[in-house]
Backbone atoms as SQL, in Angstrom:
CREATE TABLE atoms (id INTEGER PRIMARY KEY, chain TEXT, resi INTEGER, resn TEXT, atom TEXT, x REAL, y REAL, z REAL);
INSERT INTO atoms VALUES
  (1, 'A', 1, 'UNK', 'N', 107.120, 129.522, 123.290),
  (2, 'A', 1, 'UNK', 'CA', 106.266, 129.563, 122.122),
  (3, 'A', 1, 'UNK', 'C', 104.819, 129.893, 122.599),
  (4, 'A', 2, 'UNK', 'N', 104.210, 130.817, 121.940),
  (5, 'A', 2, 'UNK', 'CA', 102.856, 131.247, 122.336),
  (6, 'A', 2, 'UNK', 'C', 101.835, 130.185, 121.920),
  (7, 'A', 3, 'UNK', 'N', 100.801, 129.983, 122.757),
  (8, 'A', 3, 'UNK', 'CA', 99.767, 129.020, 122.400),
  (9, 'A', 3, 'UNK', 'C', 99.010, 129.504, 121.152),
  (10, 'A', 4, 'UNK', 'N', 98.444, 128.541, 120.470),
  (11, 'A', 4, 'UNK', 'CA', 97.696, 128.811, 119.258),
  (12, 'A', 4, 'UNK', 'C', 96.221, 128.861, 119.579),
  (13, 'A', 5, 'UNK', 'N', 95.560, 129.928, 119.129),
  (14, 'A', 5, 'UNK', 'CA', 94.138, 130.062, 119.358),
  (15, 'A', 5, 'UNK', 'C', 93.374, 129.202, 118.366),
  (16, 'A', 6, 'UNK', 'N', 92.260, 128.598, 118.800),
  (17, 'A', 6, 'UNK', 'CA', 91.510, 127.707, 117.903),
  (18, 'A', 6, 'UNK', 'C', 90.950, 128.422, 116.697),
  (19, 'A', 7, 'UNK', 'N', 91.069, 127.796, 115.573),
  (20, 'A', 7, 'UNK', 'CA', 90.502, 128.282, 114.323),
  (21, 'A', 7, 'UNK', 'C', 90.004, 127.058, 113.526),
  (22, 'A', 8, 'UNK', 'N', 89.594, 126.073, 114.272),
  (23, 'A', 8, 'UNK', 'CA', 89.241, 124.801, 113.674),
  (24, 'A', 8, 'UNK', 'C', 87.766, 124.476, 113.906),
  (25, 'A', 9, 'UNK', 'N', 87.281, 123.472, 113.227),
  (26, 'A', 9, 'UNK', 'CA', 85.877, 123.099, 113.327),
  (27, 'A', 9, 'UNK', 'C', 85.567, 122.580, 114.738),
  (28, 'A', 10, 'UNK', 'N', 84.296, 122.619, 115.051),
  (29, 'A', 10, 'UNK', 'CA', 83.836, 122.116, 116.337),
  (30, 'A', 10, 'UNK', 'C', 84.177, 120.623, 116.501),
  (31, 'A', 11, 'UNK', 'N', 84.045, 119.878, 115.386),
  (32, 'A', 11, 'UNK', 'CA', 84.370, 118.454, 115.424),
  (33, 'A', 11, 'UNK', 'C', 85.840, 118.204, 115.793),
  (34, 'A', 12, 'UNK', 'N', 86.741, 118.975, 115.150),
  (35, 'A', 12, 'UNK', 'CA', 88.180, 118.810, 115.438),
  (36, 'A', 12, 'UNK', 'C', 88.474, 119.163, 116.895),
  (37, 'A', 13, 'UNK', 'N', 87.849, 120.202, 117.397),
  (38, 'A', 13, 'UNK', 'CA', 88.063, 120.575, 118.793),
  (39, 'A', 13, 'UNK', 'C', 87.507, 119.518, 119.737),
  (40, 'A', 14, 'UNK', 'N', 86.413, 118.897, 119.361),
  (41, 'A', 14, 'UNK', 'CA', 85.828, 117.835, 120.164),
  (42, 'A', 14, 'UNK', 'C', 86.795, 116.659, 120.246),
  (43, 'A', 15, 'UNK', 'N', 87.407, 116.301, 119.101),
  (44, 'A', 15, 'UNK', 'CA', 88.379, 115.226, 119.078),
  (45, 'A', 15, 'UNK', 'C', 89.578, 115.564, 119.945),
  (46, 'A', 16, 'UNK', 'N', 90.086, 116.792, 119.840),
  (47, 'A', 16, 'UNK', 'CA', 91.235, 117.225, 120.635),
  (48, 'A', 16, 'UNK', 'C', 90.902, 117.144, 122.127),
  (49, 'A', 17, 'UNK', 'N', 89.724, 117.580, 122.526),
  (50, 'A', 17, 'UNK', 'CA', 89.363, 117.501, 123.944),
  (51, 'A', 17, 'UNK', 'C', 89.302, 116.074, 124.392),
  (52, 'A', 18, 'UNK', 'N', 88.835, 115.177, 123.546),
  (53, 'A', 18, 'UNK', 'CA', 88.826, 113.736, 123.887),
  (54, 'A', 18, 'UNK', 'C', 90.277, 113.249, 124.061),
  (55, 'A', 19, 'UNK', 'N', 91.144, 113.622, 123.140),
  (56, 'A', 19, 'UNK', 'CA', 92.550, 113.224, 123.233),
  (57, 'A', 19, 'UNK', 'C', 93.222, 113.800, 124.479),
  (58, 'A', 20, 'UNK', 'N', 92.822, 115.002, 124.852),
  (59, 'A', 20, 'UNK', 'CA', 93.346, 115.595, 126.094),
  (60, 'A', 20, 'UNK', 'C', 92.980, 114.747, 127.331),
  (61, 'A', 21, 'UNK', 'N', 91.720, 114.301, 127.339),
  (62, 'A', 21, 'UNK', 'CA', 91.278, 113.447, 128.440),
  (63, 'A', 21, 'UNK', 'C', 92.059, 112.138, 128.467),
  (64, 'A', 22, 'UNK', 'N', 92.234, 111.553, 127.309),
  (65, 'A', 22, 'UNK', 'CA', 92.983, 110.307, 127.194),
  (66, 'A', 22, 'UNK', 'C', 94.423, 110.527, 127.621),
  (67, 'A', 23, 'UNK', 'N', 95.028, 111.649, 127.203),
  (68, 'A', 23, 'UNK', 'CA', 96.410, 111.943, 127.591),
  (69, 'A', 23, 'UNK', 'C', 96.537, 112.052, 129.082),
  (70, 'A', 24, 'UNK', 'N', 95.558, 112.652, 129.762),
  (71, 'A', 24, 'UNK', 'CA', 95.616, 112.719, 131.226),
  (72, 'A', 24, 'UNK', 'C', 95.577, 111.345, 131.844),
  (73, 'A', 25, 'UNK', 'N', 94.772, 110.469, 131.301),
  (74, 'A', 25, 'UNK', 'CA', 94.653, 109.114, 131.816),
  (75, 'A', 25, 'UNK', 'C', 95.897, 108.311, 131.571),
  (76, 'A', 26, 'UNK', 'N', 96.625, 108.625, 130.513),
  (77, 'A', 26, 'UNK', 'CA', 97.804, 107.850, 130.109),
  (78, 'A', 26, 'UNK', 'C', 99.094, 108.415, 130.676),
  (79, 'A', 27, 'UNK', 'N', 99.043, 109.499, 131.427),
  (80, 'A', 27, 'UNK', 'CA', 100.274, 110.134, 131.898),
  (81, 'A', 27, 'UNK', 'C', 101.198, 109.177, 132.625),
  (82, 'A', 28, 'UNK', 'N', 100.631, 108.300, 133.446),
  (83, 'A', 28, 'UNK', 'CA', 101.480, 107.389, 134.223),
  (84, 'A', 28, 'UNK', 'C', 101.638, 106.052, 133.541),
  (85, 'A', 29, 'UNK', 'N', 100.990, 105.844, 132.439),
  (86, 'A', 29, 'UNK', 'CA', 101.095, 104.564, 131.702),
  (87, 'A', 29, 'UNK', 'C', 102.439, 104.529, 130.936),
  (88, 'A', 30, 'UNK', 'N', 102.917, 103.334, 130.743),
  (89, 'A', 30, 'UNK', 'CA', 104.152, 103.165, 129.986),
  (90, 'A', 30, 'UNK', 'C', 103.942, 103.583, 128.539),
  (91, 'A', 31, 'UNK', 'N', 104.997, 104.079, 127.942),
  (92, 'A', 31, 'UNK', 'CA', 104.926, 104.421, 126.512),
  (93, 'A', 31, 'UNK', 'C', 104.871, 103.116, 125.714),
  (94, 'A', 32, 'UNK', 'N', 104.344, 103.196, 124.492),
  (95, 'A', 32, 'UNK', 'CA', 104.259, 101.988, 123.677),
  (96, 'A', 32, 'UNK', 'C', 105.031, 102.182, 122.374),
  (97, 'A', 33, 'UNK', 'N', 105.439, 101.071, 121.825),
  (98, 'A', 33, 'UNK', 'CA', 106.032, 101.061, 120.499),
  (99, 'A', 33, 'UNK', 'C', 104.886, 101.081, 119.500),
  (100, 'A', 34, 'UNK', 'N', 104.847, 102.065, 118.605),
  (101, 'A', 34, 'UNK', 'CA', 103.726, 102.210, 117.699),
  (102, 'A', 34, 'UNK', 'C', 103.566, 101.027, 116.749),
  (103, 'A', 35, 'UNK', 'N', 104.722, 100.452, 116.305),
  (104, 'A', 35, 'UNK', 'CA', 104.629, 99.279, 115.421),
  (105, 'A', 35, 'UNK', 'C', 103.905, 98.123, 116.085),
  (106, 'A', 36, 'UNK', 'N', 104.306, 97.798, 117.290),
  (107, 'A', 36, 'UNK', 'CA', 103.683, 96.699, 118.018),
  (108, 'A', 36, 'UNK', 'C', 102.249, 96.992, 118.386),
  (109, 'A', 37, 'UNK', 'N', 101.975, 98.194, 118.848),
  (110, 'A', 37, 'UNK', 'CA', 100.605, 98.559, 119.248),
  (111, 'A', 37, 'UNK', 'C', 99.644, 98.525, 118.074),
  (112, 'A', 38, 'UNK', 'N', 100.074, 99.034, 116.935),
  (113, 'A', 38, 'UNK', 'CA', 99.206, 99.011, 115.732),
  (114, 'A', 38, 'UNK', 'C', 98.992, 97.583, 115.247),
  (115, 'A', 39, 'UNK', 'N', 100.013, 96.767, 115.345),
  (116, 'A', 39, 'UNK', 'CA', 99.847, 95.350, 114.935),
  (117, 'A', 39, 'UNK', 'C', 98.824, 94.672, 115.833),
  (118, 'A', 40, 'UNK', 'N', 98.824, 94.943, 117.121),
  (119, 'A', 40, 'UNK', 'CA', 97.836, 94.374, 118.034),
  (120, 'A', 40, 'UNK', 'C', 96.420, 94.895, 117.717),
  (121, 'A', 41, 'UNK', 'N', 96.311, 96.188, 117.390),
  (122, 'A', 41, 'UNK', 'CA', 95.002, 96.738, 117.062),
  (123, 'A', 41, 'UNK', 'C', 94.448, 96.093, 115.778),
  (124, 'A', 42, 'UNK', 'N', 95.339, 95.850, 114.805),
  (125, 'A', 42, 'UNK', 'CA', 94.900, 95.242, 113.560),
  (126, 'A', 42, 'UNK', 'C', 94.548, 93.767, 113.747),
  (127, 'A', 43, 'UNK', 'N', 95.230, 93.101, 114.689),
  (128, 'A', 43, 'UNK', 'CA', 94.974, 91.678, 114.923),
  (129, 'A', 43, 'UNK', 'C', 93.612, 91.437, 115.564),
  (130, 'A', 44, 'UNK', 'N', 93.159, 92.402, 116.354),
  (131, 'A', 44, 'UNK', 'CA', 91.887, 92.249, 117.041),
  (132, 'A', 44, 'UNK', 'C', 91.036, 93.525, 116.879),
  (133, 'A', 45, 'UNK', 'N', 90.492, 93.742, 115.672),
  (134, 'A', 45, 'UNK', 'CA', 89.781, 94.991, 115.421),
  (135, 'A', 45, 'UNK', 'C', 88.541, 95.194, 116.293),
  (136, 'A', 46, 'UNK', 'N', 87.904, 94.135, 116.704),
  (137, 'A', 46, 'UNK', 'CA', 86.708, 94.282, 117.541),
  (138, 'A', 46, 'UNK', 'C', 87.039, 94.934, 118.880),
  (139, 'A', 47, 'UNK', 'N', 88.164, 94.578, 119.397),
  (140, 'A', 47, 'UNK', 'CA', 88.584, 95.129, 120.708),
  (141, 'A', 47, 'UNK', 'C', 89.311, 96.461, 120.571),
  (142, 'A', 48, 'UNK', 'N', 89.673, 96.815, 119.346),
  (143, 'A', 48, 'UNK', 'CA', 90.531, 97.983, 119.125),
  (144, 'A', 48, 'UNK', 'C', 89.787, 99.318, 119.094),
  (145, 'A', 49, 'UNK', 'N', 88.508, 99.293, 118.808),
  (146, 'A', 49, 'UNK', 'CA', 87.782, 100.538, 118.564),
  (147, 'A', 49, 'UNK', 'C', 88.054, 101.661, 119.549),
  (148, 'A', 50, 'UNK', 'N', 87.989, 101.416, 120.820),
  (149, 'A', 50, 'UNK', 'CA', 88.161, 102.489, 121.822),
  (150, 'A', 50, 'UNK', 'C', 89.625, 102.681, 122.222),
  (151, 'A', 51, 'UNK', 'N', 90.518, 101.836, 121.702),
  (152, 'A', 51, 'UNK', 'CA', 91.916, 101.915, 122.119),
  (153, 'A', 51, 'UNK', 'C', 92.788, 102.743, 121.193),
  (154, 'A', 52, 'UNK', 'N', 92.251, 103.161, 120.031),
  (155, 'A', 52, 'UNK', 'CA', 93.080, 103.959, 119.121),
  (156, 'A', 52, 'UNK', 'C', 93.600, 105.249, 119.731),
  (157, 'A', 53, 'UNK', 'N', 92.721, 105.958, 120.423),
  (158, 'A', 53, 'UNK', 'CA', 93.143, 107.218, 121.039),
  (159, 'A', 53, 'UNK', 'C', 94.189, 106.983, 122.118),
  (160, 'A', 54, 'UNK', 'N', 93.992, 105.923, 122.913),
  (161, 'A', 54, 'UNK', 'CA', 94.983, 105.600, 123.946),
  (162, 'A', 54, 'UNK', 'C', 96.327, 105.241, 123.345),
  (163, 'A', 55, 'UNK', 'N', 96.297, 104.468, 122.286),
  (164, 'A', 55, 'UNK', 'CA', 97.541, 104.072, 121.619),
  (165, 'A', 55, 'UNK', 'C', 98.242, 105.308, 121.029),
  (166, 'A', 56, 'UNK', 'N', 97.473, 106.189, 120.442),
  (167, 'A', 56, 'UNK', 'CA', 98.060, 107.418, 119.890),
  (168, 'A', 56, 'UNK', 'C', 98.708, 108.233, 120.982),
  (169, 'A', 57, 'UNK', 'N', 98.041, 108.422, 122.099),
  (170, 'A', 57, 'UNK', 'CA', 98.569, 109.251, 123.172),
  (171, 'A', 57, 'UNK', 'C', 99.803, 108.589, 123.823),
  (172, 'A', 58, 'UNK', 'N', 99.803, 107.292, 123.926),
  (173, 'A', 58, 'UNK', 'CA', 100.940, 106.587, 124.568),
  (174, 'A', 58, 'UNK', 'C', 102.143, 106.521, 123.637),
  (175, 'A', 59, 'UNK', 'N', 101.916, 106.600, 122.325),
  (176, 'A', 59, 'UNK', 'CA', 103.029, 106.482, 121.369),
  (177, 'A', 59, 'UNK', 'C', 103.360, 107.753, 120.631),
  (178, 'A', 60, 'UNK', 'N', 102.656, 108.837, 120.944),
  (179, 'A', 60, 'UNK', 'CA', 102.826, 110.087, 120.189),
  (180, 'A', 60, 'UNK', 'C', 104.249, 110.634, 120.268),
  (181, 'A', 61, 'UNK', 'N', 104.819, 110.543, 121.439),
  (182, 'A', 61, 'UNK', 'CA', 106.178, 111.077, 121.608),
  (183, 'A', 61, 'UNK', 'C', 107.178, 110.339, 120.711),
  (184, 'A', 62, 'UNK', 'N', 106.994, 109.060, 120.548),
  (185, 'A', 62, 'UNK', 'CA', 107.855, 108.251, 119.664),
  (186, 'A', 62, 'UNK', 'C', 107.744, 108.775, 118.219),
  (187, 'A', 63, 'UNK', 'N', 106.539, 109.158, 117.828),
  (188, 'A', 63, 'UNK', 'CA', 106.309, 109.576, 116.458),
  (189, 'A', 63, 'UNK', 'C', 106.828, 110.973, 116.175),
  (190, 'A', 64, 'UNK', 'N', 106.783, 111.864, 117.156),
  (191, 'A', 64, 'UNK', 'CA', 107.201, 113.241, 116.896),
  (192, 'A', 64, 'UNK', 'C', 108.553, 113.598, 117.487),
  (193, 'A', 65, 'UNK', 'N', 109.156, 112.673, 118.175),
  (194, 'A', 65, 'UNK', 'CA', 110.500, 112.771, 118.761),
  (195, 'A', 65, 'UNK', 'C', 110.666, 113.788, 119.901),
  (196, 'A', 66, 'UNK', 'N', 109.820, 114.766, 119.981),
  (197, 'A', 66, 'UNK', 'CA', 109.878, 115.728, 121.138),
  (198, 'A', 66, 'UNK', 'C', 108.702, 115.418, 122.045),
  (199, 'A', 67, 'UNK', 'N', 108.846, 115.814, 123.292),
  (200, 'A', 67, 'UNK', 'CA', 107.754, 115.647, 124.247),
  (201, 'A', 67, 'UNK', 'C', 106.570, 116.479, 123.795),
  (202, 'A', 68, 'UNK', 'N', 105.423, 115.829, 123.531),
  (203, 'A', 68, 'UNK', 'CA', 104.245, 116.582, 123.049),
  (204, 'A', 68, 'UNK', 'C', 103.624, 117.393, 124.217),
  (205, 'A', 69, 'UNK', 'N', 102.907, 118.423, 123.818),
  (206, 'A', 69, 'UNK', 'CA', 102.218, 119.284, 124.783),
  (207, 'A', 69, 'UNK', 'C', 100.729, 119.180, 124.511),
  (208, 'A', 70, 'UNK', 'N', 99.976, 118.772, 125.566),
  (209, 'A', 70, 'UNK', 'CA', 98.535, 118.754, 125.475),
  (210, 'A', 70, 'UNK', 'C', 98.018, 119.524, 126.702),
  (211, 'A', 71, 'UNK', 'N', 97.145, 120.497, 126.401),
  (212, 'A', 71, 'UNK', 'CA', 96.549, 121.272, 127.497),
  (213, 'A', 71, 'UNK', 'C', 95.447, 120.517, 128.162),
  (214, 'A', 72, 'UNK', 'N', 94.958, 121.051, 129.257),
  (215, 'A', 72, 'UNK', 'CA', 93.854, 120.444, 129.985),
  (216, 'A', 72, 'UNK', 'C', 92.568, 120.491, 129.144),
  (217, 'A', 73, 'UNK', 'N', 91.710, 119.494, 129.309),
  (218, 'A', 73, 'UNK', 'CA', 90.425, 119.511, 128.555),
  (219, 'A', 73, 'UNK', 'C', 89.656, 120.794, 128.831),
  (220, 'A', 74, 'UNK', 'N', 89.040, 121.325, 127.794),
  (221, 'A', 74, 'UNK', 'CA', 88.260, 122.529, 127.920),
  (222, 'A', 74, 'UNK', 'C', 89.039, 123.814, 127.693),
  (223, 'A', 75, 'UNK', 'N', 90.361, 123.747, 127.599),
  (224, 'A', 75, 'UNK', 'CA', 91.162, 124.928, 127.353),
  (225, 'A', 75, 'UNK', 'C', 90.887, 125.451, 125.942),
  (226, 'A', 76, 'UNK', 'N', 90.750, 126.765, 125.825),
  (227, 'A', 76, 'UNK', 'CA', 90.441, 127.354, 124.507),
  (228, 'A', 76, 'UNK', 'C', 91.648, 127.416, 123.591),
  (229, 'A', 77, 'UNK', 'N', 92.833, 127.504, 124.135),
  (230, 'A', 77, 'UNK', 'CA', 94.051, 127.590, 123.349),
  (231, 'A', 77, 'UNK', 'C', 94.475, 126.190, 122.927),
  (232, 'A', 78, 'UNK', 'N', 95.312, 126.166, 121.850),
  (233, 'A', 78, 'UNK', 'CA', 95.870, 124.903, 121.369),
  (234, 'A', 78, 'UNK', 'C', 97.377, 124.965, 121.421),
  (235, 'A', 79, 'UNK', 'N', 97.974, 123.859, 121.796),
  (236, 'A', 79, 'UNK', 'CA', 99.421, 123.763, 121.673),
  (237, 'A', 79, 'UNK', 'C', 99.772, 123.491, 120.211),
  (238, 'A', 80, 'UNK', 'N', 101.041, 123.557, 119.871),
  (239, 'A', 80, 'UNK', 'CA', 101.466, 123.240, 118.508),
  (240, 'A', 80, 'UNK', 'C', 101.055, 121.842, 118.138),
  (241, 'A', 81, 'UNK', 'N', 101.240, 120.888, 119.054),
  (242, 'A', 81, 'UNK', 'CA', 100.892, 119.482, 118.807),
  (243, 'A', 81, 'UNK', 'C', 99.395, 119.319, 118.552),
  (244, 'A', 82, 'UNK', 'N', 98.591, 119.980, 119.347),
  (245, 'A', 82, 'UNK', 'CA', 97.148, 119.899, 119.195),
  (246, 'A', 82, 'UNK', 'C', 96.680, 120.524, 117.863),
  (247, 'A', 83, 'UNK', 'N', 97.261, 121.681, 117.531),
  (248, 'A', 83, 'UNK', 'CA', 96.913, 122.326, 116.278),
  (249, 'A', 83, 'UNK', 'C', 97.303, 121.461, 115.070),
  (250, 'A', 84, 'UNK', 'N', 98.459, 120.809, 115.190),
  (251, 'A', 84, 'UNK', 'CA', 98.939, 119.929, 114.117),
  (252, 'A', 84, 'UNK', 'C', 97.945, 118.749, 113.930),
  (253, 'A', 85, 'UNK', 'N', 97.508, 118.182, 115.047),
  (254, 'A', 85, 'UNK', 'CA', 96.535, 117.090, 114.975),
  (255, 'A', 85, 'UNK', 'C', 95.211, 117.598, 114.388),
  (256, 'A', 86, 'UNK', 'N', 94.799, 118.805, 114.766),
  (257, 'A', 86, 'UNK', 'CA', 93.562, 119.380, 114.212),
  (258, 'A', 86, 'UNK', 'C', 93.669, 119.493, 112.690),
  (259, 'A', 87, 'UNK', 'N', 94.805, 119.956, 112.230),
  (260, 'A', 87, 'UNK', 'CA', 95.018, 120.079, 110.781),
  (261, 'A', 87, 'UNK', 'C', 94.906, 118.721, 110.085),
  (262, 'A', 88, 'UNK', 'N', 95.408, 117.689, 110.736),
  (263, 'A', 88, 'UNK', 'CA', 95.282, 116.351, 110.186),
  (264, 'A', 88, 'UNK', 'C', 93.836, 115.907, 110.151),
  (265, 'A', 89, 'UNK', 'N', 93.094, 116.104, 111.239),
  (266, 'A', 89, 'UNK', 'CA', 91.691, 115.728, 111.267),
  (267, 'A', 89, 'UNK', 'C', 90.855, 116.482, 110.232),
  (268, 'A', 90, 'UNK', 'N', 91.202, 117.743, 110.043),
  (269, 'A', 90, 'UNK', 'CA', 90.460, 118.556, 109.054),
  (270, 'A', 90, 'UNK', 'C', 90.816, 118.162, 107.622),
  (271, 'A', 91, 'UNK', 'N', 92.056, 117.732, 107.400),
  (272, 'A', 91, 'UNK', 'CA', 92.450, 117.259, 106.073),
  (273, 'A', 91, 'UNK', 'C', 91.676, 115.978, 105.750),
  (274, 'A', 92, 'UNK', 'N', 91.505, 115.122, 106.740),
  (275, 'A', 92, 'UNK', 'CA', 90.705, 113.904, 106.553),
  (276, 'A', 92, 'UNK', 'C', 89.253, 114.252, 106.242),
  (277, 'A', 93, 'UNK', 'N', 88.717, 115.205, 106.990),
  (278, 'A', 93, 'UNK', 'CA', 87.330, 115.610, 106.790),
  (279, 'A', 93, 'UNK', 'C', 87.114, 116.172, 105.374),
  (280, 'A', 94, 'UNK', 'N', 88.099, 116.877, 104.859),
  (281, 'A', 94, 'UNK', 'CA', 87.979, 117.442, 103.507),
  (282, 'A', 94, 'UNK', 'C', 88.380, 116.455, 102.428),
  (283, 'A', 95, 'UNK', 'N', 88.814, 115.255, 102.818),
  (284, 'A', 95, 'UNK', 'CA', 89.380, 114.255, 101.949),
  (285, 'A', 95, 'UNK', 'C', 90.561, 114.815, 101.159),
  (286, 'A', 96, 'UNK', 'N', 91.388, 115.592, 101.831),
  (287, 'A', 96, 'UNK', 'CA', 92.578, 116.213, 101.249),
  (288, 'A', 96, 'UNK', 'C', 93.769, 115.380, 101.583),
  (289, 'A', 97, 'UNK', 'N', 93.963, 114.284, 100.827),
  (290, 'A', 97, 'UNK', 'CA', 95.045, 113.352, 101.096),
  (291, 'A', 97, 'UNK', 'C', 96.418, 113.966, 100.931),
  (292, 'A', 98, 'UNK', 'N', 96.562, 114.928, 99.996),
  (293, 'A', 98, 'UNK', 'CA', 97.855, 115.570, 99.796),
  (294, 'A', 98, 'UNK', 'C', 98.286, 116.340, 101.035),
  (295, 'A', 99, 'UNK', 'N', 97.371, 117.111, 101.591),
  (296, 'A', 99, 'UNK', 'CA', 97.711, 117.864, 102.842),
  (297, 'A', 99, 'UNK', 'C', 97.974, 116.914, 104.005),
  (298, 'A', 100, 'UNK', 'N', 97.182, 115.846, 104.097),
  (299, 'A', 100, 'UNK', 'CA', 97.368, 114.870, 105.156),
  (300, 'A', 100, 'UNK', 'C', 98.766, 114.274, 105.079),
  (301, 'A', 101, 'UNK', 'N', 99.145, 113.825, 103.870),
  (302, 'A', 101, 'UNK', 'CA', 100.492, 113.220, 103.685),
  (303, 'A', 101, 'UNK', 'C', 101.594, 114.260, 103.960),
  (304, 'A', 102, 'UNK', 'N', 101.409, 115.486, 103.488),
  (305, 'A', 102, 'UNK', 'CA', 102.400, 116.518, 103.737),
  (306, 'A', 102, 'UNK', 'C', 102.587, 116.739, 105.241),
  (307, 'A', 103, 'UNK', 'N', 101.511, 116.855, 105.990),
  (308, 'A', 103, 'UNK', 'CA', 101.609, 117.118, 107.421),
  (309, 'A', 103, 'UNK', 'C', 102.329, 115.944, 108.122),
  (310, 'A', 104, 'UNK', 'N', 101.977, 114.740, 107.780),
  (311, 'A', 104, 'UNK', 'CA', 102.643, 113.569, 108.389),
  (312, 'A', 104, 'UNK', 'C', 104.112, 113.556, 108.027),
  (313, 'A', 105, 'UNK', 'N', 104.407, 113.705, 106.757),
  (314, 'A', 105, 'UNK', 'CA', 105.802, 113.609, 106.297),
  (315, 'A', 105, 'UNK', 'C', 106.672, 114.757, 106.799),
  (316, 'A', 106, 'UNK', 'N', 106.072, 115.909, 107.093),
  (317, 'A', 106, 'UNK', 'CA', 106.865, 117.050, 107.528),
  (318, 'A', 106, 'UNK', 'C', 107.312, 116.943, 108.971),
  (319, 'A', 107, 'UNK', 'N', 106.728, 116.004, 109.727),
  (320, 'A', 107, 'UNK', 'CA', 107.055, 115.986, 111.157),
  (321, 'A', 107, 'UNK', 'C', 107.364, 114.620, 111.705),
  (322, 'A', 108, 'UNK', 'N', 106.965, 113.571, 111.043),
  (323, 'A', 108, 'UNK', 'CA', 107.068, 112.207, 111.572),
  (324, 'A', 108, 'UNK', 'C', 108.126, 111.427, 110.799),
  (325, 'A', 109, 'UNK', 'N', 109.018, 110.715, 111.513),
  (326, 'A', 109, 'UNK', 'CA', 110.003, 109.876, 110.815),
  (327, 'A', 109, 'UNK', 'C', 109.324, 108.867, 109.905),
  (328, 'A', 110, 'UNK', 'N', 109.963, 108.623, 108.800),
  (329, 'A', 110, 'UNK', 'CA', 109.397, 107.743, 107.759),
  (330, 'A', 110, 'UNK', 'C', 108.939, 106.382, 108.333),
  (331, 'A', 111, 'UNK', 'N', 109.716, 105.793, 109.231),
  (332, 'A', 111, 'UNK', 'CA', 109.445, 104.457, 109.742),
  (333, 'A', 111, 'UNK', 'C', 108.165, 104.349, 110.569),
  (334, 'A', 112, 'UNK', 'N', 107.600, 105.489, 111.033),
  (335, 'A', 112, 'UNK', 'CA', 106.391, 105.396, 111.830),
  (336, 'A', 112, 'UNK', 'C', 105.220, 106.178, 111.202),
  (337, 'A', 113, 'UNK', 'N', 105.388, 106.729, 110.031),
  (338, 'A', 113, 'UNK', 'CA', 104.362, 107.537, 109.372),
  (339, 'A', 113, 'UNK', 'C', 103.098, 106.711, 109.150),
  (340, 'A', 114, 'UNK', 'N', 103.230, 105.496, 108.669),
  (341, 'A', 114, 'UNK', 'CA', 102.075, 104.667, 108.366),
  (342, 'A', 114, 'UNK', 'C', 101.248, 104.355, 109.627),
  (343, 'A', 115, 'UNK', 'N', 101.947, 104.057, 110.711),
  (344, 'A', 115, 'UNK', 'CA', 101.238, 103.736, 111.971),
  (345, 'A', 115, 'UNK', 'C', 100.505, 104.950, 112.514),
  (346, 'A', 116, 'UNK', 'N', 101.171, 106.108, 112.504),
  (347, 'A', 116, 'UNK', 'CA', 100.519, 107.320, 113.020),
  (348, 'A', 116, 'UNK', 'C', 99.326, 107.676, 112.154),
  (349, 'A', 117, 'UNK', 'N', 99.490, 107.581, 110.835),
  (350, 'A', 117, 'UNK', 'CA', 98.364, 107.866, 109.921),
  (351, 'A', 117, 'UNK', 'C', 97.195, 106.918, 110.181),
  (352, 'A', 118, 'UNK', 'N', 97.490, 105.669, 110.411),
  (353, 'A', 118, 'UNK', 'CA', 96.448, 104.667, 110.702),
  (354, 'A', 118, 'UNK', 'C', 95.668, 105.090, 111.952),
  (355, 'A', 119, 'UNK', 'N', 96.371, 105.448, 113.007),
  (356, 'A', 119, 'UNK', 'CA', 95.711, 105.828, 114.268),
  (357, 'A', 119, 'UNK', 'C', 94.864, 107.064, 114.103),
  (358, 'A', 120, 'UNK', 'N', 95.393, 108.071, 113.428),
  (359, 'A', 120, 'UNK', 'CA', 94.652, 109.325, 113.247),
  (360, 'A', 120, 'UNK', 'C', 93.428, 109.126, 112.406),
  (361, 'A', 121, 'UNK', 'N', 93.557, 108.349, 111.306),
  (362, 'A', 121, 'UNK', 'CA', 92.388, 108.053, 110.475),
  (363, 'A', 121, 'UNK', 'C', 91.331, 107.245, 111.253),
  (364, 'A', 122, 'UNK', 'N', 91.782, 106.314, 112.063),
  (365, 'A', 122, 'UNK', 'CA', 90.867, 105.490, 112.848),
  (366, 'A', 122, 'UNK', 'C', 90.098, 106.327, 113.853),
  (367, 'A', 123, 'UNK', 'N', 90.780, 107.237, 114.529),
  (368, 'A', 123, 'UNK', 'CA', 90.121, 108.117, 115.505),
  (369, 'A', 123, 'UNK', 'C', 89.122, 109.007, 114.777),
  (370, 'A', 124, 'UNK', 'N', 89.500, 109.573, 113.657),
  (371, 'A', 124, 'UNK', 'CA', 88.600, 110.436, 112.898),
  (372, 'A', 124, 'UNK', 'C', 87.347, 109.657, 112.454),
  (373, 'A', 125, 'UNK', 'N', 87.551, 108.435, 111.993),
  (374, 'A', 125, 'UNK', 'CA', 86.397, 107.590, 111.606),
  (375, 'A', 125, 'UNK', 'C', 85.480, 107.304, 112.778),
  (376, 'A', 126, 'UNK', 'N', 86.024, 107.045, 113.940),
  (377, 'A', 126, 'UNK', 'CA', 85.209, 106.779, 115.127),
  (378, 'A', 126, 'UNK', 'C', 84.356, 107.994, 115.493),
  (379, 'A', 127, 'UNK', 'N', 84.872, 109.184, 115.315),
  (380, 'A', 127, 'UNK', 'CA', 84.141, 110.374, 115.663),
  (381, 'A', 127, 'UNK', 'C', 83.072, 110.719, 114.638),
  (382, 'A', 128, 'UNK', 'N', 83.064, 110.086, 113.490),
  (383, 'A', 128, 'UNK', 'CA', 81.948, 110.244, 112.530),
  (384, 'A', 128, 'UNK', 'C', 80.733, 109.506, 113.004),
  (385, 'A', 129, 'UNK', 'N', 80.905, 108.545, 113.879),
  (386, 'A', 129, 'UNK', 'CA', 79.800, 107.727, 114.337),
  (387, 'A', 129, 'UNK', 'C', 78.951, 108.403, 115.407),
  (388, 'A', 130, 'UNK', 'N', 79.490, 109.482, 115.988),
  (389, 'A', 130, 'UNK', 'CA', 78.785, 110.176, 117.086),
  (390, 'A', 130, 'UNK', 'C', 77.980, 111.330, 116.573);
């Protein structure tokens, strides 16, 4: 499958580059169960702020069922997984809940949709602060 060239906002690309860095750091870390990880993040929100991206990267494979592809930070091209996340971040930015729900429901099993949506919205919210 050919890589996807960026056609997204600078903000979305900034978030993807951050997630790429986190993915590199998490490569040797154990995968996490998204239900348990999100429950822990909700139980201690003060400590959770910087862990949303790590939790997403460690549990992403569980949510999408196939091994996700993330390129090295700074790469101009986007993988399918990165482009899909960009579309989600941009739907949040536009407050387009219908598109956000469609994207989640089209790819993520029903039992983990809420957790993945929580993590993506949390990451997007954190990047509004910068």
